[in-house]
C-alpha positions, 0 to 999 in steps of 0.5 A: 388374164382370161385363162385365170378368170376361167380357172377361178370361175371353174373352181368356184363352180366346182366348190359350189357343186361339191357343197350342194352334193354334200348338203344333199347327202347329209339331208338323208342322214340321221345325225345322232343328237339331232332327233328327239331324245329316246327317253322322252319318247319312252316316257310318252309311250308309257304314259299313253299305255297307262291311259289305254290301260286305265280306259280298259280297266274302266277307270276315269281320267281323274283316277288315272291322273291320281294313280300316275302323278309322274306321267304326262297328263296329255299323253295319258289322255291321248292313250285313254282317248285312243283306247276309248275309240278302239273299244267303241269301234270293236265293241270291247267291254272294259274289265273292272279294275281289281285294286285291293288295299291291305286290310288295316284293322285285321289282327296280326299275330305276334312274331314269336318265331314259330309262325311264318308270315303269310306269302303274298298272293301270286299274280299268276293264275295258271 
């Protein structure tokens, strides 16, 4: 009887040690599906970039929120605040935004087929 008890205790100890080793090994692994969703991280990073760009363009937070209604306000604010601190530390001047609206009261030529519609202005300056 003492021999079977010793084997039982030995087997239990071996199982416990094996279980502990497996848990230690799995603790260092990145198991897919357990981390944050990469799409959520991408949206937050984009919202922070939008906030930083708004601050650099000398836009107020409210304007930035209005222009980007689908972005997280908290992430926009975080990006705006981070850019504000960076600009103050490095004495960087903001660049005014050049948002233009199409003139609504400009007369349009009648489409008679002879004239081509004007091309939109290129964003490239070089």
